[in-house]
C-alpha positions in Angstrom: 0.0 0.0 0.0 1.1 3.5 -0.6 1.4 4.4 3.0 3.7 1.5 3.8 6.8 2.7 2.0 8.9 2.6 5.1 10.8 -0.6 5.8 9.7 -0.4 9.5 6.1 -1.3 9.4 5.4 0.3 12.8 6.6 3.8 11.9 4.8 6.9 10.7 7.5 9.5 10.0 6.6 12.8 11.7 8.9 14.6 9.3 6.5 13.8 6.5 3.8 16.0 7.9 4.5 19.8 8.0 2.4 22.3 9.8 0.8 24.6 7.3 2.3 27.7 8.9 5.8 26.1 8.5 5.4 25.0 4.9 7.8 26.6 2.4 8.8 25.2 -1.0 11.1 26.7 -3.5 10.6 26.1 -7.2 13.4 26.8 -9.6 11.8 27.4 -13.0 14.0 27.2 -16.1 13.1 29.6 -18.9 10.5 28.2 -21.3 10.2 24.9 -19.4 7.1 23.1 -18.1 6.9 22.1 -14.4 4.4 20.9 -11.9 4.0 20.7 -8.1 1.9 18.3 -6.1 1.1 18.0 -2.4 -1.5 16.8 0.1 -3.2 19.3 2.3 -5.3 18.8 5.5 -7.2 21.8 6.9 -8.4 21.9 10.5 -12.0 23.1 11.1 -11.3 26.0 13.4 -13.7 28.6 14.8 -11.0 31.2 14.5 -10.7 30.9 10.7 -12.3 33.6 8.7 -13.1 33.3 5.0 -12.0 34.0 2.4 -8.6 32.8 3.5 -5.3 32.0 1.8 -4.1 28.5 2.1 -0.8 28.9 0.2 0.7 32.1 -1.1 3.4 32.9 -3.7 6.5 34.7 -2.6 8.8 36.5 -5.0 12.1 38.1 -3.9 11.9 40.9 -6.5 8.2 41.8 -5.8 7.4 43.5 -2.6 3.8 42.1 -2.3 2.9 38.4 -1.9 0.3 36.8 -4.2 -2.2 34.1 -3.3 -1.8 30.6 -4.8 -4.7 28.7 -3.2 -7.6 30.4 -1.5 -10.8 29.3 0.2 -13.6 31.7 -0.7 -16.6 32.6 1.4 -18.3 29.3 0.5 -15.2 27.4 1.5 -14.5 26.5 -2.1 -10.9 26.3 -3.2 -9.9 28.8 -5.9 -6.4 28.5 -7.5 -4.5 31.6 -8.7 -2.1 31.5 -11.7 1.6 32.0 -11.1 2.6 35.6 -11.6 4.3 36.8 -14.7 8.0 37.3 -14.2 7.9 41.0 -14.8 8.7 43.2 -11.9 5.7 45.5 -12.6 3.2 42.7 -12.3 1.4 43.4 -9.1 -2.2 42.7 -10.0 -3.2 39.6 -8.1 -6.9 39.8 -8.4 -7.3 37.8 -11.6 -7.9 34.3 -10.4 -9.0 31.3 -12.4 -12.7 30.6 -12.7 -12.2 27.1 -11.2 -13.9 26.6 -7.8 -13.5 23.2 -6.2 -15.4 21.9 -3.1 -12.8 21.6 -0.4 -14.1 19.6 2.7 -12.3 20.5 5.9 -10.8 17.7 8.2 -10.0 15.6 5.1 -6.8 15.0 3.1 -7.0 16.5 -0.4 -4.4 16.0 -3.1 -3.6 19.2 -5.1 -1.5 19.2 -8.2 -0.7 22.3 -10.3 0.7 21.7 -13.8 2.2 24.6 -15.8 2.4 23.6 -19.5 3.6 26.4 -21.8 0.5 28.6 -21.8 -1.8 26.5 -19.7 -2.4 26.1 -16.0 -4.0 22.7 -15.1 -5.4 22.0 -11.7 -5.6 18.4 -10.4 -7.6 17.3 -7.4 -7.1 13.8 -6.1 -5.3 12.8 -9.2 -7.9 14.0 -11.7 -7.8 17.1 -13.9 -10.6 19.4 -12.7 -10.0 22.5 -14.8 -7.6 24.4 -17.1 -6.8 28.1 -17.2 -4.9 29.8 -20.0 -2.0 32.0 -18.9 0.9 33.7 -20.6 3.8 32.4 -18.6 6.8 34.2 -20.1 9.8 34.5 -17.9 11.8 37.7 -17.9 15.2 36.6 -19.3 16.8 39.8 -18.1 16.0 39.1 -14.5 18.4 36.2 -14.4 21.4 35.6 -16.6 21.2 31.8 -16.6 17.4 31.8 -17.3 16.5 30.5 -13.9 13.9 32.0 -11.6 12.8 31.0 -8.1 9.2 30.9 -7.0 8.5 30.2 -3.4 5.3 28.8 -2.1 4.6 29.4 1.6 1.8 28.2 3.9 -0.7 30.4 5.6 0.6 31.9 8.8 -1.0 31.9 12.2 -2.4 35.4 11.6 -4.3 34.1 8.5 -6.5 31.9 10.8 -6.1 28.6 8.9 -4.4 25.7 10.5 -3.5 22.4 8.9 -0.8 20.1 7.5 1.1 19.6 4.2 2.3 16.2 3.2 4.7 15.1 0.4 5.1 18.5 -1.4 7.3 17.8 -4.5 8.2 19.5 -7.7 7.8 16.7 -10.2 9.9 15.9 -13.2 8.2 15.8 -16.6 8.4 12.0 -16.6 6.4 11.6 -13.3 2.6 12.3 -13.6 0.5 14.0 -10.9 -1.7 10.9 -10.8 1.3 8.7 -10.0 2.1 11.2 -7.2 -1.4 10.9 -5.9 -1.1 7.1 -5.3 2.6 7.2 -4.3 2.3 7.8 -0.5 -1.2 8.8 0.6 -1.3 10.1 4.1 -3.3 8.3 6.9 -6.4 9.4 8.8 -8.0 8.0 11.9 -11.8 7.7 12.0 -14.7 5.9 13.6 -16.5 3.3 11.5 -20.1 4.2 12.3 -21.4 1.1 10.6 -19.7 -1.1 13.2 -21.2 0.4 16.4 -23.3 -1.8 18.7 -25.4 -1.4 21.8 -25.8 2.3 21.1 -29.2 4.1 20.8 -29.2 7.2 18.6 -31.7 10.0 18.7 -32.9 11.8 15.6 -30.5 14.7 16.5 -27.5 12.4 16.1 -26.9 12.1 19.8 -25.9 8.7 21.2 -27.7 7.4 24.3 -25.5 5.0 26.2 -26.4 3.3 29.4 -23.8 3.9 32.0 -23.4 4.9 35.6 -22.9 2.4 38.5 -21.4 -1.0 37.8 -24.7 -2.9 38.1 -26.3 -0.8 35.4 -23.7 0.2 32.8 -23.5 -1.8 29.6 -20.8 -2.6 27.1 -20.9 -0.8 23.8 -18.5 -1.4 20.9 -16.7 1.0 18.6 -14.4 0.2 15.6 -11.7 2.7 14.8 -10.0 2.5 11.4 -6.7 3.8 10.1 -7.1 4.3 6.3 -5.0 6.3 3.9 -6.5 9.1 1.8 -7.4 6.7 -1.0 -9.3 4.3 1.4 -6.7 1.6 1.8 -6.1 0.1 5.2 -2.8 1.3 6.7 -1.1 -1.7 8.2 0.7 -0.2 11.2 1.1 -1.9 14.6 0.0 1.1 16.6 -2.0 1.5 19.9 -5.3 3.4 20.1 -6.3 5.0 23.3 -9.9 6.1 24.1 -10.8 8.9 26.5 -14.1 10.6 27.5 -14.2 14.4 26.8 -16.9 17.0 27.0 -18.5 17.6 23.5 -18.5 21.4 23.9 -15.0 22.0 25.2 -12.9 18.9 24.4 -11.7 18.8 28.0 -11.5 15.4 29.8 -14.5 14.4 31.9 -13.7 14.2 35.6 -13.7 11.0 37.6 -16.9 9.9 39.3 -17.7 10.6 43.0 -16.3 7.1 43.7 -13.0 8.1 42.1 -13.7 5.8 39.2 -12.4 6.6 35.7 -15.2 7.9 33.5 -14.4 5.6 30.5 -13.6 1.9 31.1 -12.3 -0.8 28.8 -13.9 -4.2 29.2 -11.4 -7.1 28.8 -12.4 -10.7 29.6 -15.2 -9.5 31.8 -12.9 -7.2 33.8 -13.1 -3.4 33.7 -9.9 -1.3 33.4 -9.3 2.4 33.0 -9.4 3.0 29.2 -5.9 4.3 29.0 -4.6 1.2 30.8 -6.0 -1.1 28.1 -5.3 0.5 24.7 -6.6 -1.1 21.5 -4.3 -2.4 18.9 -4.6 -1.8 15.2 -4.8 -5.0 13.1 -4.9 -4.5 9.3 -5.9 -0.9 9.9 -8.8 -1.6 12.4 -9.1 -1.8 16.1 -12.3 -2.9 18.0 -12.9 -1.4 21.4 -15.4 -2.6 24.0 -16.1 0.3 26.4 -18.3 1.3 29.3 -19.0 4.8 30.7 -19.2 5.2 34.5 -19.9 9.0 34.6 -23.5 10.1 33.9 -24.4 13.2 32.0 -26.9 14.1 34.9 -23.9 14.3 37.3 -22.1 16.8 34.9 -24.8 19.5 34.5 -26.4 17.4 31.7 -23.5 18.1 29.4 -22.8 15.9 26.4 -19.7 13.8 26.1 -17.6 12.4 23.2 -15.2 9.6 22.9 -11.8 10.8 21.7 -9.6 8.2 20.0 -6.0 8.9 19.4 -2.6 7.4 18.8 -0.5 8.3 21.9 2.8 8.5 19.9 1.2 11.1 17.7 -0.7 13.2 20.2 -1.7 16.5 18.7 -1.8 15.4 15.1 -5.5 16.2 14.2 -5.7 13.7 11.4 -4.7 10.9 13.8 -7.5 11.8 16.2 -11.1 10.7 15.9 -14.2 11.6 17.8 -17.5 9.9 18.3 -20.9 11.6 18.0 -22.1 13.5 21.0 -23.1 11.1 23.9 -25.7 11.4 26.6 -24.9 8.9 29.2 -28.1 7.7 31.0 -28.6 5.5 34.0 -31.0 3.1 32.2 -32.5 2.4 28.8 -35.2 4.8 28.0 -38.2 4.1 25.8 -37.9 5.4 22.3 -39.7 8.6 21.5 -42.6 7.8 19.2 -42.3 11.0 17.3 -38.8 10.0 16.0 -38.3 8.4 12.7 -34.5 8.5 12.6 -33.1 6.3 15.4 -31.8 2.9 16.5 -34.0 0.9 18.9 -32.3 -0.4 22.0 -34.9 -1.0 24.8 -36.6 -4.3 25.4 -39.1 -5.6 22.7 -42.9 -5.5 22.8 -44.3 -8.7 21.2 -47.7 -7.2 20.8 -46.6 -4.5 18.3 -46.7 -5.3 14.6 -45.9 -1.9 13.2 -43.0 -1.1 10.9 -41.0 2.1 10.7 -38.3 3.3 8.4 -35.6 5.9 8.9 -32.0 7.0 8.8 -30.0 7.6 11.8 -26.4 8.9 11.9 -24.9 5.5 12.6 -27.3 3.4 10.6 -30.1 3.4 8.1 -32.6 1.1 9.6 -35.7 -0.7 8.3 -37.2 -1.9 11.6 -39.4 -5.0 11.3 -41.2 -5.1 14.6 -43.0 -8.4 14.6 -41.4 -8.7 18.1 -40.2 -5.1 18.3 -40.9 -2.5 20.9 -41.4 0.6 18.8 -44.9 2.0 18.4 -45.2 4.2 15.4 -46.4 7.7 16.1 -48.6 9.7 13.8 -45.5 11.2 12.0 -43.8 7.9 11.5 -43.1 6.8 7.9 -44.5 3.4 7.1 -43.2 1.0 4.5 -44.6 -1.9 2.5 -42.0 -4.6 2.1 -42.8 -5.2 -1.5 -45.4 -6.9 -3.6 -45.7 -10.7 -3.9 -43.2 -11.9 -6.4 -44.3 -14.1 -9.3 -42.1 -17.1 -9.1 -40.5 -18.4 -12.3 -38.8 -21.3 -10.5 -40.9 -23.8 -12.3 -38.8 -23.3 -15.3 -35.5 -24.0 -13.6 -33.9 -26.7 -11.5 -33.4 -24.4 -8.5 -35.7 -25.2 -5.6 -37.2 -22.2 -3.8 -36.2 -22.0 -0.1 -39.6 -21.9 1.6 -38.5 -22.7 5.1 -38.5 -19.0 6.0 -42.3 -19.1 6.2 -42.1 -22.1 8.5 -39.6 -20.2 10.7 -41.9 -17.2 11.0 -44.9 -19.5 11.9 -42.9 -20.9 14.8 -42.0 -17.3 15.8 -45.6 -16.3 15.8 -46.5 -19.2 18.0 -43.9 -18.3 20.5 -44.8 -14.6 20.6 -48.1 -15.1 22.3 -46.5 -17.1 25.1 -43.8 -14.4 25.6 -46.0 -11.3 25.5 -46.8 -11.2 29.2 -43.1 -11.9 30.1 -41.9 -9.0 27.9 -44.5 -6.6 29.5 -43.3 -7.5 32.9 -39.7 -6.6 31.9 -40.9 -3.3 30.5 -42.7 -2.5 33.7 -39.5 -3.2 35.7 -37.5 -1.0 33.3 -39.9 1.9 33.6 -39.9 1.9 37.4 -38.2 5.0 38.9 -36.8 2.9 41.8 -33.7 0.7 41.9 -35.6 -1.9 39.9 -33.9 -0.8 36.8 -30.7 -2.4 38.0 -29.3 -5.6 36.5 -29.8 -7.5 39.8 -33.5 -7.1 39.9 -33.9 -7.8 36.2 -32.1 -11.1 36.7 -34.4 -11.9 39.6 -37.5 -11.6 37.4 -35.6 -13.3 34.6 -34.9 -16.4 36.6 -38.6 -16.8 37.4 -39.5 -16.7 33.7 -36.8 -19.2 32.7 -37.5 -21.8 35.4 -40.5 -23.4 33.6 -38.7 -26.1 31.8 -36.8 -24.4 29.0 -34.0 -26.5 27.6 -31.7 -23.4 27.5 -30.5 -22.2 30.9 -30.0 -18.7 32.2 -26.2 -19.4 32.3 -26.2 -19.9 28.5 -28.2 -16.6 28.0 -25.8 -14.7 30.2 -22.7 -16.2 28.5 -24.2 -15.2 25.1 -24.8 -11.6 26.2 -21.3 -11.2 27.7 -19.3 -13.1 25.1 -17.5 -12.0 22.0 -18.2 -13.2 18.4 -16.2 -16.3 18.7 -17.7 -17.3 22.1 -21.2 -16.7 20.7 -20.6 -18.8 17.6 -19.3 -21.7 19.6 -22.2 -21.4 22.1 -24.8 -21.4 19.3 -23.1 -24.4 17.7 -23.4 -26.3 20.9 -27.0 -25.3 21.6 -28.2 -25.8 18.1 -27.3 -29.5 18.0 -29.9 -30.4 20.7 -32.2 -27.4 21.0 -35.4 -27.0 18.9 -36.2 -24.0 16.8 -38.7 -23.0 19.4 -36.0 -23.1 22.0 -33.8 -20.8 19.8 -36.7 -18.4 19.5 -37.0 -18.3 23.3 -33.2 -17.8 23.6 -33.4 -14.9 21.0 -36.2 -13.3 22.9 -34.6 -13.6 26.3 -31.2 -12.4 25.1 -33.1 -9.3 23.7 -34.9 -8.8 27.1 -31.7 -9.2 29.2 -29.4 -7.1 26.9 -32.1 -4.5 26.1 -31.2 -4.8 22.4 -33.2 -6.8 19.8 -30.4 -6.7 17.2 -29.1 -10.1 18.3 -32.4 -11.9 17.6 -32.0 -12.7 13.9 -28.6 -14.4 14.2 -29.8 -16.7 17.0 -33.0 -17.6 15.1 -31.1 -18.7 12.0 -28.4 -20.5 13.9 -29.8 -24.1 13.6 -30.5 -23.9 9.8 -27.2 -22.2 9.2 -25.2 -24.8 10.9 -27.2 -27.8 9.6 -27.3 -26.7 6.0 -23.6 -25.6 6.1 -22.6 -29.1 7.3 -24.6 -30.7 4.5 -23.2 -28.4 1.8 -19.6 -29.0 3.0 -20.1 -32.8 3.1 -21.6 -32.7 -0.4 -18.7 -30.8 -2.0 -15.8 -32.2 0.0 -16.7 -35.9 -0.3 -14.7 -36.6 2.9 -11.6 -34.8 1.4 -9.8 -32.4 3.6 -9.0 -30.0 0.8 -10.9 -29.4 -2.4 -10.2 -27.1 -5.4 -11.7 -23.7 -5.2 -13.3 -23.9 -8.6 -15.0 -27.2 -7.6 -16.5 -25.9 -4.4 -17.5 -22.3 -5.2 -20.0 -23.2 -7.9 -21.8 -25.6 -5.5 -22.0 -22.7 -3.0 -23.4 -20.5 -5.7 -26.1 -23.1 -6.4 -27.1 -23.3 -2.7 -27.2 -19.5 -2.5 -29.6 -19.3 -5.5 -31.7 -22.1 -4.0 -32.1 -20.2 -0.7 -32.8 -16.8 -2.4 -35.1 -18.3 -5.0 -33.1 -16.3 -7.6 -33.2 -18.2 -10.9 -32.0 -15.2 -13.0 -29.1 -13.8 -11.0 -25.9 -15.7 -10.6 -22.5 -14.7 -9.2 -20.1 -12.6 -11.2 -16.3 -13.0 -11.3 -16.1 -10.1 -8.8 -18.5 -11.9 -6.5 -16.4 -15.0 -6.6 -13.3 -13.0 -5.9 -14.8 -11.3 -2.9 -15.9 -14.7 -1.5 -12.3 -15.9 -2.0 -11.0 -12.9 0.0 -13.6 -13.5 2.8 -12.6 -17.2 2.9 -8.8 -16.4 3.0 -8.1 -19.4 0.7 -6.0 -19.7 -2.4 -6.3 -22.5 -5.0 -7.6 -25.0 -2.5 -10.5 -24.7 0.1 -10.5 -26.3 3.5 -13.5 -26.6 5.8 -12.3 -23.6 7.8 -12.4 -21.5 4.6 -15.8 -22.8 3.7 -17.2 -21.9 7.1 -15.9 -18.3 6.7 -17.8 -18.0 3.5 -20.9 -19.7 4.8 -21.1 -17.5 7.9 -21.0 -14.4 5.7 -23.1 -15.7 2.8 -25.9 -17.5 4.6 -27.2 -14.3 6.5 -27.0 -12.5 3.1 -29.0 -15.2 1.4 -31.5 -15.2 4.3 -32.0 -11.5 3.9 -32.7 -11.9 0.2 -35.6 -14.3 1.0 -37.6 -11.2 1.8 -39.8 -10.2 -1.2 -38.8 -6.6 -1.0 -35.0 -7.2 -0.8 -35.2 -10.0 -3.4 -37.0 -7.7 -5.8 -34.2 -5.1 -5.7 -31.6 -7.9 -5.8 -33.0 -9.2 -9.1 -33.6 -5.7 -10.5 -31.2 -5.1 -13.5 -32.6 -1.7 -14.7 -31.6 0.0 -12.5 -29.3 -2.4 -10.8 -30.0 -1.7 -7.1 -27.4 -4.1 -5.6 -24.5 -4.6 -7.9 -23.2 -7.8 -6.6 -20.9 -8.1 -3.6 -18.6 -5.1 -3.1 -16.3 -3.8 -0.4 -16.6 -0.6 1.5 -13.7 0.8 -0.5 -15.3 0.0 -3.8 -18.5 1.7 -2.7 -16.6 4.8 -1.7 -14.7 4.9 -5.0 -17.9 4.5 -6.9 -19.1 7.8 -5.4 -16.0 9.6 -6.6 -16.3 11.6 -9.8 -13.7 13.4 -12.0 -14.2 16.6 -9.9 -14.3 14.9 -6.5 -17.4 13.4 -4.9 -20.6 13.0 -6.8 -23.5 15.2 -6.0 -25.0 14.9 -2.5 -27.8 12.3 -2.3 -26.0 9.8 -4.5 -26.0 6.3 -2.9 -25.2 2.6 -3.4 -26.4 -0.4 -1.5 -24.0 -3.1 -0.2 -23.7 -5.9 2.2 -21.0 -5.3 5.0 -18.1 -7.6 4.1 -16.7 -7.4 7.7 -19.8 -8.7 9.4 -20.3 -12.5 9.6 -22.6 -14.6 11.7 -23.3 -14.3 14.6 -22.6 -10.5 14.4 -25.9 -8.7 14.8 -25.3 -6.8 11.5 -24.5 -9.9 9.4 -26.6 -10.0 6.3 -27.8 -6.4 6.6 -27.6 -3.8 3.9 -25.4 -0.7 4.2 -26.3 2.5 2.4 -23.2 4.3 1.3 -24.0 7.8 0.2 -22.7 11.4 -0.3 -24.2 13.6 2.4 -25.1 17.2 2.3 -21.8 18.0 4.0 -20.0 16.6 0.9 -18.5 13.6 2.8 -19.3 9.9 2.5 -21.5 8.3 5.1 -22.2 4.6 5.8 -25.6 3.7 7.4 -27.0 0.4 8.3 -30.3 -0.8 6.9 -31.4 -3.2 9.7 -33.3 -6.2 8.5 -34.6 -7.8 11.7 -37.6 -9.9 10.8 -37.7 -8.6 7.3 -39.3 -11.9 6.4 -42.5 -11.1 8.4 -46.0 -11.9 7.1 -47.4 -10.5 3.9 -50.3 -9.0 5.8 -47.8 -6.7 7.6 -46.1 -5.7 4.3 -49.4 -4.8 2.8 -50.1 -2.1 5.4 -48.4 0.5 3.2 -48.5 1.1 -0.6 -44.9 2.1 -1.1 -42.0 -0.1 -2.1 -38.6 -0.2 -0.4 -37.2 1.7 -3.4 -39.8 4.5 -2.8 -39.0 4.7 0.9 -35.3 5.0 0.2 -35.8 7.9 -2.2 -38.2 9.4 0.4 -35.3 9.9 2.8 -34.0 13.5 2.6 -30.3 12.3 2.4 -31.0 10.0 -0.6 -31.9 11.1 -4.1 -30.0 9.3 -6.8 -28.8 5.7 -7.2 -25.1 5.4 -8.0 -23.3 2.9 -10.1 -20.4 0.5 -9.4 -17.9 0.7 -12.3 -15.3 -2.0 -11.9 -12.0 -2.2 -13.8 -11.9 -5.1 -16.3 -9.5 -7.8 -15.3 
């Protein structure tokens, strides 16, 4: 990768990143010769900056006044100015080029300026975005050897702008600006909002996290990623430290009255001060499990943020990341019925059959509430999950996977038995007394689970507290002897205990996933330990089409290649490789058994879901020749980093250009998307209509892949 040029894989060289105020670059221009200069620039979003403002200026030794080179105008659009003529009497700096380029703050942008005879070309992120004619004739009398020096200097402190410059180079004619763009892209630390869990988000993009005393606070997860400016993972073995700061001032939150650190890291069930247990980047990603012990109510109801940084590079803004504002509450509150844009987190209500649709800052969610708690208010948007598809499977050899209906029938039978239990838990949660503590909830919970369930409370608690590997092993063990009804009870009780219904779907499909995966592997392996990739992957494709009832859409070469990457195998496939594929692919296939999702999967004009793509491919598809495409452009993808039993496995991600001209990733939650047709007929709009009805989404993008 471009950012890994150093032999020492653990080093980010501080010398490669110059403060904007300290930047100075001299260019020696030979008479009548072409030249170009390229560099990366990162501007800090500061309240002290006033616009228009100069980013970089031109300095000439024989002209008393300085001239601008790059300027941000009143709309924070970058405007380049041509190089001055070499005559001493040239002091008119007002004639800028007409090119104005969107320049997002807090992002690395690659700028290239190419002077070719009588033309000034501006390159942004490796692409030509405009040309400006200019008469660049050097004054030969000013220098006997035909050389002239042009100095570019960064904005000073008085100019108000702050930032960094990386890899500023005057390029030889043989080296293109596009090659410089991919040569050594700088890194940036950020929070992967699509990977958060156990976080409730309000419509105003504020996270509600349950914290406080030890008996009440809950673990929530954050993933922090270190990517370079062209969306490649930066493979550096660095430590990430999280801290809790005030959202308004950035100052660290004080310890609790019990002298406990405000932010705690959870490791093997033990809590540590977050700075004592830093996370470690692995392939550009670190996953953190955290708890908050300090409550907003104890701090004048101020909002918090989680600050993530690399200790060795403290103070480098591009190596710092912040969460959304956080309100730390003592217990899980009921969702506000007037909100459309949020993530549910409180315990489910089996009596509610409503459906709501909406975008929240961390996830775009389609909530299927056959066993959900959210009661739609008068202003809630409703969605019809799609019309009944006309099956064409009679013309093919692919059998339709109809067991989803059976699964839902079992779920409906269990719901009635569990309704009273869920209501009791809700009453306990809503009590203003100490009854919202974990201890009292466990007391009620033991009463409910003592009536002969095959699944014990210990299993439920282990599932709630375990990691992904622990949960997978636990479900494998349970699914061998438990019935589907038992798994539905486990799913419901995990949701009640954890206060989050997002785990439900992965528990429900566990038995079929494991049993069918075993059958498929035995069929393709024929008792061999290794099989050729080509022999196995087509059988996997056939099973996928059988489950999804898709007779017209098969895998592309790009789909096969992505599955190979997920499996981690080469020419040969072992059972371990197959299981990695199956754990990712089966939840996706199960999602596509929903009529509404299956309809857009099989749609070819337009092509709503263009096969299996990575996050990086989705982001690149939203890049145009002049930068990002217009706000509202979006693509749909399945998260490649989420496999069973992760609660987001099989869900859809909406990757789109926001109104702030940055790329966002939001989750389309598909819990119980395969609910009954009666529920889906409550509304006359299709899923496509509801996507376009969201204010942030207006135009479907396209995935353009390079031909192999």
